[in-house]
C-alpha positions in Angstrom: 15.9 -87.8 68.4 12.5 -86.2 68.6 12.0 -82.6 67.2 9.6 -80.4 68.9 7.4 -78.0 66.8 9.1 -75.0 68.3 12.5 -76.4 67.4 11.3 -76.8 63.8 9.9 -73.3 63.7 13.2 -71.9 65.1 15.2 -73.8 62.4 12.9 -72.4 59.7 13.3 -68.9 61.1 17.1 -69.3 61.1 17.1 -70.5 57.5 14.9 -67.6 56.5 17.3 -65.1 58.0 20.4 -66.8 56.6 18.9 -66.9 53.1 17.3 -63.4 53.3 18.5 -60.5 55.4 21.7 -62.1 56.7 22.6 -63.7 53.4 22.5 -60.5 51.3 25.4 -59.9 48.9 27.3 -56.6 49.3 26.7 -55.6 45.7 24.9 -52.3 45.6 21.5 -52.2 44.0 19.4 -49.2 43.0 16.0 -49.1 44.8 14.7 -45.7 43.7 15.6 -43.3 41.0 13.7 -40.3 39.8 13.0 -36.6 40.0 10.3 -34.6 42.0 9.5 -30.9 42.1 9.4 -28.8 45.2 6.9 -26.0 44.5 7.5 -22.4 45.3 5.9 -20.9 48.4 5.7 -17.5 46.6 2.2 -16.0 46.8 1.0 -16.1 44.2 3.0 -19.3 43.3 5.4 -18.7 40.5 6.2 -21.8 38.4 9.6 -20.5 37.5 10.6 -20.7 41.2 9.9 -24.4 41.4 12.9 -26.5 42.4 13.7 -29.9 40.7 15.4 -32.6 42.9 16.8 -35.7 41.3 17.2 -38.6 43.7 18.7 -42.1 43.9 18.5 -44.6 46.7 20.9 -47.6 46.6 21.3 -50.5 49.0 24.5 -52.4 49.8 24.0 -55.0 52.5 22.1 -53.3 55.4 23.3 -49.7 54.3 21.1 -47.4 52.3 22.7 -44.5 50.5 20.5 -41.5 49.7 21.7 -39.2 46.9 20.0 -35.9 45.8 20.8 -33.2 43.3 19.0 -29.9 43.6 18.5 -27.8 40.4 18.0 -24.1 41.1 15.0 -22.5 39.5 15.2 -20.1 36.6 14.5 -17.0 38.8 16.2 -17.7 42.2 19.4 -19.3 43.6 19.3 -22.0 46.3 21.2 -21.5 49.6 20.0 -24.5 51.6 18.3 -27.9 51.2 16.8 -30.1 53.9 15.5 -33.6 54.1 13.2 -33.8 57.1 13.0 -37.0 59.2 14.0 -38.2 62.6 17.7 -38.6 61.9 18.6 -40.0 65.3 16.2 -43.0 65.1 17.1 -43.6 61.4 20.9 -43.5 62.2 21.8 -41.0 59.5 25.6 -40.7 58.9 28.4 -40.1 56.3 26.9 -36.9 55.0 28.7 -35.4 52.0 28.1 -32.6 49.5 27.2 -29.0 50.0 29.6 -26.2 49.1 29.2 -24.5 52.5 28.9 -27.6 54.7 26.2 -29.9 56.1 24.8 -31.1 59.4 22.6 -33.8 60.9 20.2 -32.7 63.6 17.1 -34.3 65.2 14.9 -33.2 62.4 16.9 -34.3 59.4 19.9 -33.5 57.3 20.7 -30.0 56.1 23.1 -28.9 53.3 24.3 -25.3 53.0 24.7 -24.4 49.3 25.5 -21.7 46.9 23.7 -22.8 43.8 23.3 -20.0 41.2 20.1 -19.5 39.2 19.8 -22.3 36.7 22.7 -24.3 38.3 22.7 -27.5 40.4 24.1 -28.5 43.7 26.1 -31.6 42.7 25.4 -34.8 44.7 24.2 -34.3 48.2 24.5 -37.7 50.0 24.1 -39.5 53.3 23.7 -43.1 54.6 21.3 -44.8 56.9 20.4 -48.3 58.1 16.7 -47.6 57.4 14.9 -48.4 54.1 13.3 -45.5 52.2 9.8 -44.1 52.7 8.5 -40.7 51.5 8.6 -37.5 53.4 9.0 -33.7 53.2 12.0 -31.8 51.9 12.5 -28.1 51.3 14.9 -25.6 49.8 15.5 -22.0 50.6 16.9 -19.4 48.3 18.5 -16.0 48.2 16.1 -13.1 47.9 13.6 -13.2 45.1 10.2 -11.6 45.0 9.0 -12.0 47.7 12.1 -12.4 49.8 13.3 -14.8 51.2 12.2 -17.4 48.7 11.4 -20.9 49.9 9.9 -24.1 48.6 7.0 -26.1 49.9 6.6 -29.9 49.8 3.5 -32.0 50.2 1.7 -34.8 48.5 3.4 -35.8 45.2 6.3 -33.4 45.9 7.7 -35.7 48.6 11.2 -37.3 48.3 12.6 -40.6 49.5 14.1 -40.6 53.0 14.7 -43.2 55.7 11.6 -44.0 57.7 12.0 -46.3 60.7 9.5 -49.1 60.9 8.5 -49.4 64.5 6.1 -52.3 64.0 8.7 -54.6 62.4 11.3 -53.7 65.0 8.8 -54.4 67.8 8.0 -57.8 66.4 11.6 -58.7 66.1 12.3 -57.5 69.6 9.4 -59.5 71.1 10.6 -62.7 69.2 14.1 -62.3 70.6 12.8 -61.7 74.2 10.7 -64.9 73.9 13.7 -67.1 73.0 15.2 -67.5 76.5 11.8 -68.5 77.9 11.4 -71.1 75.2 14.7 -72.7 75.9 14.0 -72.6 79.7 10.7 -74.4 79.2 12.4 -77.0 77.0 15.0 -77.7 79.7 12.3 -78.1 82.3 10.5 -80.6 80.1 13.7 -82.5 79.5 14.4 -82.8 83.3 10.9 -84.1 83.9 11.5 -87.0 81.4 
């Protein structure tokens, strides 16, 4: 039996997927764990109004769990927290946490809170099938000077969130679309023999 180079490459690709992405164990592993600060948008900025957010991202199979804990600043309470990303393309689901509820919309996941000054939100969580990247988040608070208080986030103040990778998805889609043509060509060559 003669093996064609394309057959060998397909076997190698199949072995890669079985040993790699398809062969993952379901044991959860922590990918990211840390704390970032969301600065106050007060003018002038007041350091006491900065919000600390602890985050953890774990992976179990093809599911990523994103956990956040928001720590209210010393001079304002926190009434909402938002992670901003395209939640429909990143397939966000299983949202939990938030004393007053939560929602998924086209621009991210929102939690409605009642975190007193100096307190914390408890764990705010959701799941996605997309691996983490870094993006903007923000918190809003009950009136402080000036009212209403809000955070800003840019640069080093970003938090982990699911970011779809269009390039990888496109390459995989093109490879899958090419397979039927490869098999058709192989069948034509076999008939000619």
